[in-house]
N, C-alpha and C positions, 0 to 999 in steps of 0.2 A: 608640188607643194604650192599652197596659196601664198600670195605676196603678203609681206608684213607691212604694217603701216608705220606708226611712230615707235621709237625704241625707248625703253626705260633705262635706268642707270646701269642695269646688268646687260644691256645690249639686246634684250628680248622684248618684242612689242607686247604691251599689256592689252592691246586691242587686236591682236592677231585673230582673224576670224575663225579659223579652224580650231585652234587651241581653246579659245574662249568658248566656242560652241560645244566642243567635246568636254570641256571641264564642267560646264553647266549640266550637261546630260549625266555625267558621272556623279555629280553632286546629288542630283535627284534619284539616282539609282541605288545608292548604297547608304549605310548608316553614317551618322555623323562621325563616329569613331573610325570607321573604315575610310571615310573621305579624308580625314586628318592624316592618316597613314599614307594615302595616295598623294596628298599634297607634299608630305615629307619626302616621299621617294622622288617625286618630280623635282623638288628643290636640290636634293642630294645628287640626283642623276645629272642635273644641269651643271652643278659644281664639278662633278667628276669629268664630265664631257670637256669642260674648259681646261681641266688639268691634263687630260690625256688626248686632246686634239680631235675629239669627236664633235658632232653637231649639237650644240646646247639646245636648239630648238626641238629636234627629234628626241633628245633625251628627255626634255621636259614633257613633251607630248606622250611619249611611251609611259613615262612615269605616272602621269595623271590617269592613265587609262589601264594600267597593268592589272588592277584588281576589279576590273569591270564586272566580272562574274563571281567575285569572292563571296558575296552574301547569299549565293544560291546554296541550298542544302544538297546533300549527296544525291538524293533521288532527283532533284531538279537538274543537277549536273549530268546525270546519267541520261535523263530525257533529252537534254540539250545536245549531248554528244551525238545521239542518233538523229536529232532534227538537223543538225549541221552536216551529217554524213561523214563524220570523221572517226568513226569507230575503228576502221581499218588502219588509220594513221596512229591512233593512240593505243589500240590493242584492247581486246575484250577483257583480258585478265585485269588490266589496270582499271577499266571501267567498273568491274565487279568489286575490286579489292582496294583501290586507291583513288576513288573519285575526287577526293579533296585536292589532288594535285592537278586536276584537269581544267581548273578555271582559266589557266593560261591558254591552252589550245582552244577551248570553247569561245573565250573572249576574242581571240585572234580571228577565229573563223567568222563570227558574227560581224565584228568591226570591219574585216576586209570585205565582207559581202554587202554590208549596209552603208558603209562610209568609204567609197572607193577613193576619196581624196586623202585618206590617211596613207602616208608613204609606206612602201613595203618594208623599209628598214625598221620602222616603229612597230609594225605588225609582227615582224620576226621577234623583236625583243619582248613583246607582250607574250607571244606563244611560248618563248623559252624560259620565262623568268621562274617557273616553278621547278621544272625537271632539268633544265639546261640541255645541252647537246654536245656531241663530239665536235660539231662545227659551230663556233660562236664568233660573231663579229664583235668589234670593239663595243658597239652600242648594245648588243645582246649582253656582254659581260657587265657593262655599266649598269643596266637595269637590274641584273641579278645581284650585283653588289649593293646598289642603292636600296633594294628591297630589304637587305639585311642590316644596313648601317644607317638608315634614316633616323632622325632625332628621337622618334618615339620608341626605338628598340631599347630594352633594358637588360639583356642577358650579360653575364659576367665578363665575357671576352670582348664586348662591343667596343670599349674604349681603346683597347690594344689594336683592334682592327681599323677603327677610325683613324688612329695615329698614322696608319700606313697610307692613307689617302693623299695622293700628291707626292709622297715620298718613295714608296715602292713603285715598281712598274705596274701597269694595269694587269699583266699576266700574273705577277706575284701576288697582287691583291686578290684577284679572282681565285687563284689557287688556295689561298688561305681561307677565304670565305667559303669556298666549296668544301674544303676539309672540315671546317667548323661545322657546317650543316650535316655532313655525313656522321661525324662524331655524335652530334646532338640527337640525330635520329636513332642511331644504334644504342646510345645510352638510354633512350626512352623505350627501346624495344619496338620501334616502328618498322614497318616493311620498307624496303628500298626499291625504288623503281628498277625495272629490269635493265635499263640503260645506265644505271648509276655506276656499276662496276667498270664498264667500258670507258665511260667518261673519266672516271678517276684514274684508270690505268693510263689513259692518254696524258693526263696532267702530271701524274707522278713518274712517268716513264724516264724523263731525262735524269732526274736525281737517282731514281732506283737503279737505272742502267749504269750510272757512274759508280754507284756503290758496288754493283756487281763486278764491274771491271777492276775496281780497286781491290776487292776481295780476291779475284783470280790473279792479280799481279802479286799479292802477298803470298798466295799459295805457291806460285812459281818460284818466288824468291826463296821460300822455305826449302823447296825441292832442290834448288841449286846452291843453297847456303852451305 
C-alpha cells in the first residue's frame, strides 16, 4: 500500500496518491449518477470499517472502485469476461443468463491486472460485492453491506437495516442484508446465482440447526411424556 501524506479530520488522507488517482479514473469512467453511488458506498464503507475494526482506507478504496464496470451493458460484460479470461471462474451459464452480476468479477480482474498497487483485500471485496461468496472477509462483508445501505438507496427496508449499523455485529448485519437481497430478487422473479443457495445455507445454518434441535427435543419430550 502506498504511503499516506496528511490526514483529514476523519483520519484518512485527502491527498493519498493511490486513492485519489483511482477516484479520478472512476469518475471519468462512469455516469454522474453512478459515481455518486460509488462515493456513497465509499463513505458508508469507511464508517462501517471504523465501527467493526476493519481498515477504513481499504474500505474507502474498494468502495470507490466497486462499480468500475457497472456502466457496461450485458454484451460488453460478456466480451470482457472472455478478454479477462475468467469465464471458467464465473461459469458460462452465468455469462449467458446473468451478465449483470459479473461487473464485480470483471472489474476485479482488470484492476488487479492494470493496477498492481491496489491491495489484494480491496480486489477481493470488489470481486465479491455482487454475488458474495461462502468465504467472506470482514472487508468483503463491509463492501457488500455498504453497497446496499449507502445514502442513495431508497428501498422500504433500508432505514431498518441502517439502524443496525454499529449496533448489530458485522455478521448479523451481513446476514440481514443478504436475506433482504434474496427476498427482493425472488419477489421480482429474478434468477438466482448458482452459488446463492450454498451461501444462504451457510449463513442460515446456525439458527436453522438450533430450530431443528429444539424440534427434536420437543418430539422426544412428547414420546416420554
